[in-house]
N, CA, C and O atoms as CSV, one atom per row, in Angstrom:
chain,resi,resn,atom,element,x,y,z
A,1,MET,N,N,1.140,-0.986,0.008
A,1,MET,CA,C,0.192,-0.066,0.094
A,1,MET,C,C,0.751,1.665,-0.215
A,1,MET,O,O,1.388,2.274,0.645
A,2,THR,N,N,0.612,1.902,-0.730
A,2,THR,CA,C,1.186,3.054,-1.040
A,2,THR,C,C,0.780,4.364,-0.393
A,2,THR,O,O,-0.279,4.830,-0.813
A,3,VAL,N,N,1.563,5.206,0.764
A,3,VAL,CA,C,1.393,6.309,1.248
A,3,VAL,C,C,0.321,7.185,0.936
A,3,VAL,O,O,-0.284,7.691,1.881
A,4,ALA,N,N,0.021,7.422,-0.097
A,4,ALA,CA,C,-0.939,8.365,-0.433
A,4,ALA,C,C,-2.214,7.503,-0.072
A,4,ALA,O,O,-3.124,8.054,0.547
A,5,ARG,N,N,-2.328,6.067,-0.459
A,5,ARG,CA,C,-3.540,5.003,-0.357
A,5,ARG,C,C,-3.825,5.046,1.310
A,5,ARG,O,O,-4.756,4.876,2.097
A,6,GLY,N,N,-2.962,5.253,1.309
A,6,GLY,CA,C,-3.074,4.702,3.109
A,6,GLY,C,C,-3.164,6.193,3.584
A,6,GLY,O,O,-3.729,6.225,4.677
A,7,LEU,N,N,-2.708,7.770,3.027
A,7,LEU,CA,C,-3.795,8.922,3.662
A,7,LEU,C,C,-4.998,9.086,3.518
A,7,LEU,O,O,-5.708,9.818,4.207
A,8,VAL,N,N,-5.478,8.117,2.199
A,8,VAL,CA,C,-6.895,8.554,1.782
A,8,VAL,C,C,-7.578,7.867,2.418
A,8,VAL,O,O,-8.752,8.210,2.276
A,9,VAL,N,N,-7.399,6.599,3.423
A,9,VAL,CA,C,-7.835,5.461,4.108
A,9,VAL,C,C,-7.876,6.753,4.984
A,9,VAL,O,O,-8.685,7.675,4.876
A,10,LEU,N,N,-6.945,6.652,5.785
A,10,LEU,CA,C,-7.143,7.230,7.268
A,10,LEU,C,C,-7.766,8.621,7.212
A,10,LEU,O,O,-8.107,9.074,8.305
A,11,ALA,N,N,-8.020,9.540,5.914
A,11,ALA,CA,C,-9.020,10.707,6.012
A,11,ALA,C,C,-9.981,10.238,6.133
A,11,ALA,O,O,-10.666,10.549,7.108
A,12,MET,N,N,-10.548,9.072,4.983
A,12,MET,CA,C,-11.847,8.580,5.456
A,12,MET,C,C,-12.406,7.928,6.617
A,12,MET,O,O,-13.530,8.194,7.043
A,13,LEU,N,N,-11.412,6.837,7.277
A,13,LEU,CA,C,-12.064,6.836,8.450
A,13,LEU,C,C,-12.164,7.810,9.604
A,13,LEU,O,O,-12.689,7.538,10.683
A,14,ALA,N,N,-11.526,9.156,9.231
A,14,ALA,CA,C,-11.839,10.424,10.370
A,14,ALA,C,C,-12.883,10.956,9.780
A,14,ALA,O,O,-13.886,11.328,10.388
A,15,ALA,N,N,-12.696,11.038,8.388
A,15,ALA,CA,C,-14.468,11.759,7.650
A,15,ALA,C,C,-16.049,10.864,8.790
A,15,ALA,O,O,-17.029,11.320,9.379
A,16,VAL,N,N,-15.420,9.336,8.556
A,16,VAL,CA,C,-16.837,8.701,9.105
A,16,VAL,C,C,-16.594,8.970,10.559
A,16,VAL,O,O,-17.630,9.185,11.187
A,17,GLY,N,N,-15.610,9.007,11.168
A,17,GLY,CA,C,-15.831,9.139,12.870
A,17,GLY,C,C,-16.664,10.300,13.053
A,17,GLY,O,O,-17.736,10.346,13.656
A,18,VAL,N,N,-15.807,11.611,12.229
A,18,VAL,CA,C,-16.357,12.987,12.547
A,18,VAL,C,C,-18.402,12.854,12.236
A,18,VAL,O,O,-19.340,13.482,12.728
A,19,ALA,N,N,-18.344,11.886,11.352
A,19,ALA,CA,C,-19.776,12.162,11.225
A,19,ALA,C,C,-20.844,11.242,11.887
A,19,ALA,O,O,-22.029,11.562,11.802
A,20,VAL,N,N,-20.469,10.117,12.540
A,20,VAL,CA,C,-20.889,9.438,13.391
A,20,VAL,C,C,-20.651,10.344,14.611
A,20,VAL,O,O,-21.429,9.884,15.447
A,21,VAL,N,N,-20.112,11.205,15.077
A,21,VAL,CA,C,-20.041,11.732,16.172
A,21,VAL,C,C,-21.065,12.498,16.065
A,21,VAL,O,O,-22.073,12.197,16.705
A,22,ALA,N,N,-21.057,13.834,15.119
A,22,ALA,CA,C,-22.494,14.961,14.728
A,22,ALA,C,C,-23.682,13.912,14.563
A,22,ALA,O,O,-24.198,14.107,15.664
A,23,VAL,N,N,-24.315,13.143,14.095
A,23,VAL,CA,C,-25.287,12.012,14.028
A,23,VAL,C,C,-25.305,11.998,15.770
A,23,VAL,O,O,-26.258,12.634,16.222
A,24,ARG,N,N,-24.631,11.533,16.544
A,24,ARG,CA,C,-24.951,11.477,17.975
A,24,ARG,C,C,-25.117,12.543,18.513
A,24,ARG,O,O,-25.926,12.614,19.439
A,25,ALA,N,N,-24.565,13.418,18.186
A,25,ALA,CA,C,-24.908,15.067,19.001
A,25,ALA,C,C,-26.401,15.045,18.482
A,25,ALA,O,O,-27.338,14.715,19.208
A,26,GLU,N,N,-26.555,15.466,17.017
A,26,GLU,CA,C,-28.106,15.474,17.033
A,26,GLU,C,C,-28.561,14.801,17.400
A,26,GLU,O,O,-29.071,15.239,18.431
A,27,THR,N,N,-28.940,13.239,17.184
A,27,THR,CA,C,-29.744,12.790,17.683
A,27,THR,C,C,-29.705,13.167,19.632
A,27,THR,O,O,-30.715,13.413,20.291
A,28,ALA,N,N,-28.896,13.134,19.946
A,28,ALA,CA,C,-28.877,13.819,21.739
A,28,ALA,C,C,-29.829,14.990,22.096
A,28,ALA,O,O,-30.515,15.179,23.101
A,29,LYS,N,N,-29.639,15.814,20.819
A,29,LYS,CA,C,-30.150,17.166,20.797
A,29,LYS,C,C,-31.754,16.721,20.235
A,29,LYS,O,O,-32.634,17.501,20.602
A,30,ALA,N,N,-32.103,15.804,19.572
A,30,ALA,CA,C,-33.197,15.674,19.374
A,30,ALA,C,C,-33.973,15.189,20.622
A,30,ALA,O,O,-34.852,15.900,21.109
A,31,ALA,N,N,-33.672,14.053,21.111
A,31,ALA,CA,C,-34.021,13.045,22.310
A,31,ALA,C,C,-34.500,14.407,23.538
A,31,ALA,O,O,-35.606,14.380,24.078
A,32,ASN,N,N,-33.483,15.512,23.824
A,32,ASN,CA,C,-33.408,16.329,24.241
A,32,ASN,C,C,-34.762,17.495,24.292
A,32,ASN,O,O,-35.154,18.055,25.316
A,33,ARG,N,N,-35.369,17.686,22.813
A,33,ARG,CA,C,-36.459,18.199,22.526
A,33,ARG,C,C,-37.599,17.535,23.129
A,33,ARG,O,O,-38.394,17.801,24.031
A,34,VAL,N,N,-37.394,16.526,22.274
A,34,VAL,CA,C,-38.267,15.279,22.440
A,34,VAL,C,C,-39.443,15.273,23.883
A,34,VAL,O,O,-40.660,15.213,24.054
A,35,GLN,N,N,-38.063,15.386,24.800
A,35,GLN,CA,C,-38.464,15.005,26.264
A,35,GLN,C,C,-38.871,16.583,26.847
A,35,GLN,O,O,-39.570,16.720,27.852
A,36,ARG,N,N,-38.592,17.179,26.446
A,36,ARG,CA,C,-39.544,18.760,26.582
A,36,ARG,C,C,-40.453,18.946,26.672
A,36,ARG,O,O,-41.133,19.278,27.643
A,37,LEU,N,N,-40.747,18.711,25.321
A,37,LEU,CA,C,-42.049,18.866,24.729
A,37,LEU,C,C,-42.815,17.843,25.369
A,37,LEU,O,O,-43.953,18.208,25.665
A,38,HIS,N,N,-42.477,16.499,25.708
A,38,HIS,CA,C,-43.472,16.215,26.338
A,38,HIS,C,C,-43.621,16.512,27.662
A,38,HIS,O,O,-44.669,16.151,28.197
A,39,GLU,N,N,-42.864,17.048,28.257
A,39,GLU,CA,C,-43.231,17.645,29.771
A,39,GLU,C,C,-44.129,18.624,29.499
A,39,GLU,O,O,-45.182,18.821,30.106
A,40,VAL,N,N,-43.561,19.430,28.284
A,40,VAL,CA,C,-44.778,20.725,28.119
A,40,VAL,C,C,-46.418,19.861,27.796
A,40,VAL,O,O,-47.368,20.072,28.551
A,41,GLU,N,N,-46.527,18.999,26.709
A,41,GLU,CA,C,-47.562,18.035,26.855
A,41,GLU,C,C,-48.307,17.701,28.034
A,41,GLU,O,O,-49.533,17.810,28.063
A,42,VAL,N,N,-47.516,17.236,29.166
A,42,VAL,CA,C,-47.953,17.168,30.165
A,42,VAL,C,C,-48.762,17.761,31.418
A,42,VAL,O,O,-49.667,17.373,32.156
A,43,GLU,N,N,-47.770,19.180,31.237
A,43,GLU,CA,C,-48.429,20.391,32.199
A,43,GLU,C,C,-49.889,20.576,30.990
A,43,GLU,O,O,-50.958,20.275,31.521
A,44,LEU,N,N,-49.969,20.913,29.856
A,44,LEU,CA,C,-50.664,21.377,29.416
A,44,LEU,C,C,-51.992,20.340,29.187
A,44,LEU,O,O,-53.082,20.838,28.904
A,45,LYS,N,N,-51.852,19.018,29.312
A,45,LYS,CA,C,-52.912,18.360,30.105
A,45,LYS,C,C,-53.646,18.348,31.303
A,45,LYS,O,O,-54.854,18.262,31.522
A,46,HIS,N,N,-52.514,18.470,32.145
A,46,HIS,CA,C,-52.994,18.660,33.130
A,46,HIS,C,C,-53.743,20.138,34.034
A,46,HIS,O,O,-54.388,20.283,35.072
A,47,ARG,N,N,-53.163,21.122,32.845
A,47,ARG,CA,C,-54.260,22.682,32.970
A,47,ARG,C,C,-55.920,21.857,32.407
A,47,ARG,O,O,-56.986,21.672,32.995
A,48,MET,N,N,-55.531,21.599,31.293
A,48,MET,CA,C,-57.089,21.055,30.329
A,48,MET,C,C,-57.515,20.482,31.646
A,48,MET,O,O,-58.173,21.302,32.287
A,49,TRP,N,N,-57.346,19.329,32.253
A,49,TRP,CA,C,-57.964,18.704,33.148
A,49,TRP,C,C,-58.546,19.354,34.472
A,49,TRP,O,O,-59.571,19.028,35.071
A,50,SER,N,N,-57.911,20.053,34.688
A,50,SER,CA,C,-58.198,21.359,35.913
A,50,SER,C,C,-59.088,22.076,35.344
A,50,SER,O,O,-59.843,22.447,36.242
A,51,GLN,N,N,-59.590,22.672,33.900
A,51,GLN,CA,C,-60.110,23.548,33.643
A,51,GLN,C,C,-61.474,22.919,33.037
A,51,GLN,O,O,-62.421,23.607,32.657
A,52,GLU,N,N,-61.419,21.209,32.998
A,52,GLU,CA,C,-62.576,20.462,32.373
A,52,GLU,C,C,-63.425,20.505,33.771
A,52,GLU,O,O,-64.608,20.826,33.890
A,53,MET,N,N,-62.538,20.108,34.774
A,53,MET,CA,C,-63.126,20.187,36.428
A,53,MET,C,C,-63.870,21.053,36.723
A,53,MET,O,O,-64.983,20.712,37.124
A,54,GLU,N,N,-63.451,22.871,36.614
A,54,GLU,CA,C,-63.804,24.039,36.722
A,54,GLU,C,C,-64.889,24.026,35.985
A,54,GLU,O,O,-65.975,24.202,36.536
A,55,LEU,N,N,-64.808,23.819,34.613
A,55,LEU,CA,C,-66.040,23.453,33.562
A,55,LEU,C,C,-67.216,23.214,34.346
A,55,LEU,O,O,-68.100,23.977,34.737
A,56,ALA,N,N,-67.024,21.954,34.492
A,56,ALA,CA,C,-67.933,20.782,34.609
A,56,ALA,C,C,-68.778,21.102,36.643
A,56,ALA,O,O,-69.752,20.681,37.267
A,57,ARG,N,N,-67.517,22.146,36.920
A,57,ARG,CA,C,-68.306,22.568,38.584
A,57,ARG,C,C,-69.381,23.493,38.237
A,57,ARG,O,O,-70.533,23.401,38.660
A,58,LEU,N,N,-68.837,24.605,37.255
A,58,LEU,CA,C,-69.584,25.315,37.055
A,58,LEU,C,C,-71.237,25.253,36.402
A,58,LEU,O,O,-72.235,25.943,36.609
A,59,ARG,N,N,-71.005,24.272,35.676
A,59,ARG,CA,C,-72.260,24.090,35.150
A,59,ARG,C,C,-73.041,23.284,36.258
A,59,ARG,O,O,-74.234,23.249,35.958
A,60,GLY,N,N,-72.846,22.808,37.110
A,60,GLY,CA,C,-73.676,21.750,38.269
A,60,GLY,C,C,-74.763,22.385,38.691
A,60,GLY,O,O,-74.597,23.510,39.161
A,61,PRO,N,N,-75.917,21.908,38.638
A,61,PRO,CA,C,-77.389,22.737,39.280
A,61,PRO,C,C,-77.088,23.832,40.511
A,61,PRO,O,O,-77.886,24.768,40.550
A,62,GLU,N,N,-76.562,23.828,41.013
A,62,GLU,CA,C,-75.845,24.415,42.512
A,62,GLU,C,C,-75.945,25.700,41.789
A,62,GLU,O,O,-76.777,26.602,41.887
A,63,GLN,N,N,-74.710,25.547,40.901
A,63,GLN,CA,C,-73.818,26.943,41.120
A,63,GLN,C,C,-74.410,27.994,39.807
A,63,GLN,O,O,-74.033,29.131,39.524
A,64,ILE,N,N,-75.726,26.937,38.993
A,64,ILE,CA,C,-76.129,27.550,37.897
A,64,ILE,C,C,-77.383,28.647,38.301
A,64,ILE,O,O,-77.769,29.660,37.718
A,65,ARG,N,N,-77.834,27.996,39.541
A,65,ARG,CA,C,-78.856,28.361,40.434
A,65,ARG,C,C,-78.368,29.387,41.214
A,65,ARG,O,O,-79.087,30.385,41.158
A,66,GLN,N,N,-77.075,29.530,42.160
A,66,GLN,CA,C,-76.665,30.637,42.294
A,66,GLN,C,C,-76.568,31.569,41.617
A,66,GLN,O,O,-77.112,32.600,42.013
A,67,ARG,N,N,-75.886,31.581,40.412
A,67,ARG,CA,C,-75.404,33.024,39.383
A,67,ARG,C,C,-76.844,33.047,39.146
A,67,ARG,O,O,-77.220,33.564,40.198
A,68,ALA,N,N,-77.809,32.848,38.522
A,68,ALA,CA,C,-79.179,33.060,38.545
A,68,ALA,C,C,-79.319,34.221,39.407
A,68,ALA,O,O,-79.076,35.394,39.125
A,69,GLN,N,N,-79.910,33.541,40.922
A,69,GLN,CA,C,-80.270,34.431,41.970
A,69,GLN,C,C,-79.060,35.465,41.937
A,69,GLN,O,O,-79.260,36.028,43.014
A,70,ALA,N,N,-78.007,36.039,41.433
A,70,ALA,CA,C,-76.770,36.723,41.929
A,70,ALA,C,C,-77.390,37.685,40.436
A,70,ALA,O,O,-77.200,38.899,40.517
A,71,MET,N,N,-78.047,37.202,39.225
A,71,MET,CA,C,-78.105,38.424,38.042
A,71,MET,C,C,-80.189,38.630,38.442
A,71,MET,O,O,-80.999,39.133,37.664
A,72,GLY,N,N,-80.523,38.006,39.954
A,72,GLY,CA,C,-81.899,38.339,40.013
A,72,GLY,C,C,-83.173,37.644,39.162
A,72,GLY,O,O,-84.374,37.903,39.250
A,73,LEU,N,N,-82.394,36.547,38.199
A,73,LEU,CA,C,-83.636,35.707,37.212
A,73,LEU,C,C,-83.905,34.779,37.830
A,73,LEU,O,O,-83.089,33.919,38.161
A,74,GLN,N,N,-85.243,34.777,38.136
A,74,GLN,CA,C,-86.258,33.526,39.089
A,74,GLN,C,C,-86.075,32.288,38.166
A,74,GLN,O,O,-86.343,32.405,36.970
A,75,VAL,N,N,-85.735,31.383,38.550
A,75,VAL,CA,C,-85.651,30.385,38.350
A,75,VAL,C,C,-86.246,29.006,38.289
A,75,VAL,O,O,-85.858,27.990,38.866
A,76,VAL,N,N,-87.618,29.226,37.192
A,76,VAL,CA,C,-89.018,28.567,37.104
A,76,VAL,C,C,-88.289,27.040,36.259
A,76,VAL,O,O,-87.401,27.069,35.407
A,77,PRO,N,N,-89.075,25.635,36.882
A,77,PRO,CA,C,-88.253,24.587,35.670
A,77,PRO,C,C,-89.628,24.417,34.769
A,77,PRO,O,O,-90.719,24.427,35.338
A,78,PRO,N,N,-89.567,24.324,33.917
A,78,PRO,CA,C,-90.380,23.793,32.560
A,78,PRO,C,C,-91.811,23.208,33.488
A,78,PRO,O,O,-91.657,22.641,34.570
A,79,ALA,N,N,-92.947,23.406,32.982
A,79,ALA,CA,C,-93.951,22.627,32.738
A,79,ALA,C,C,-94.197,21.185,32.135
A,79,ALA,O,O,-94.430,21.106,30.929
A,80,ARG,N,N,-94.172,20.430,32.646
A,80,ARG,CA,C,-94.181,18.915,32.231
A,80,ARG,C,C,-94.920,18.663,30.654
A,80,ARG,O,O,-94.556,17.717,29.956
A,81,ASP,N,N,-95.636,19.307,30.351
A,81,ASP,CA,C,-96.210,19.287,29.316
A,81,ASP,C,C,-95.904,19.928,28.137
A,81,ASP,O,O,-96.203,19.639,26.978
A,82,GLU,N,N,-94.941,21.301,28.828
A,82,GLU,CA,C,-94.314,22.532,27.432
A,82,GLU,C,C,-92.780,21.726,27.798
A,82,GLU,O,O,-92.291,21.215,28.806
A,83,LYS,N,N,-92.343,21.938,26.358
A,83,LYS,CA,C,-91.225,21.767,26.526
A,83,LYS,C,C,-90.606,23.310,26.068
A,83,LYS,O,O,-91.432,23.957,25.425
A,84,PRO,N,N,-89.321,23.987,26.286
A,84,PRO,CA,C,-89.717,24.785,26.116
A,84,PRO,C,C,-88.560,25.115,24.131
A,84,PRO,O,O,-87.723,24.308,23.728
A,85,LYS,N,N,-88.852,26.122,23.553
A,85,LYS,CA,C,-88.563,25.767,22.091
A,85,LYS,C,C,-86.520,26.388,22.090
A,85,LYS,O,O,-85.956,27.304,22.689
A,86,LYS,N,N,-86.151,25.614,21.375
A,86,LYS,CA,C,-84.728,26.219,20.863
A,86,LYS,C,C,-84.412,27.649,20.191
A,86,LYS,O,O,-84.694,27.960,19.034
A,87,GLY,N,N,-83.744,28.485,21.186
A,87,GLY,CA,C,-83.314,29.341,20.912
A,87,GLY,C,C,-84.631,30.249,21.418
A,87,GLY,O,O,-84.935,31.251,20.771
A,88,ALA,N,N,-85.338,29.887,22.511
A,88,ALA,CA,C,-86.805,30.696,23.463
A,88,ALA,C,C,-85.751,31.502,24.474
A,88,ALA,O,O,-84.752,31.152,25.103
A,89,ILE,N,N,-86.242,32.350,24.365
A,89,ILE,CA,C,-85.620,33.535,25.610
A,89,ILE,C,C,-86.860,33.618,26.634
A,89,ILE,O,O,-87.938,34.151,26.372
A,90,VAL,N,N,-86.491,32.954,27.925
A,90,VAL,CA,C,-87.266,32.645,29.095
A,90,VAL,C,C,-87.506,34.207,30.219
A,90,VAL,O,O,-86.713,34.726,31.005
A,91,LYS,N,N,-88.666,34.517,29.917
A,91,LYS,CA,C,-88.716,35.669,30.180
A,91,LYS,C,C,-88.876,35.144,32.355
A,91,LYS,O,O,-89.204,34.007,32.693
A,92,PRO,N,N,-88.639,35.978,33.125
A,92,PRO,CA,C,-88.491,35.845,34.542
A,92,PRO,C,C,-90.258,35.838,35.013
A,92,PRO,O,O,-90.887,36.885,34.854
A,93,ARG,N,N,-90.876,34.757,35.512
A,93,ARG,CA,C,-92.832,35.391,35.671
A,93,ARG,C,C,-92.563,35.852,36.881
A,93,ARG,O,O,-91.668,35.551,37.671
A,94,ASP,N,N,-93.991,37.108,36.984
A,94,ASP,CA,C,-94.081,38.436,37.975
A,94,ASP,C,C,-94.648,37.543,38.860
A,94,ASP,O,O,-95.010,37.922,39.973
């Protein structure tokens, strides 16, 4: 083997080594980013669940009754034979 061939083989091995190190570094960066995004996802899911729980609490009959009283509305259940029409405005009874 000539000196020139030896140097070419050595340069190719060095280039492959540098490429392997660069690929591993990029893989580590990508894994780190995936981990951070997963943490953000978990935090956002926790916030969403908390807000869903708050929404469920606010939709409860007692909360609706309290808000209606605070607004001065009179809550009257519909008669058994009549159903409220979709989009109808229910006026307080005197």
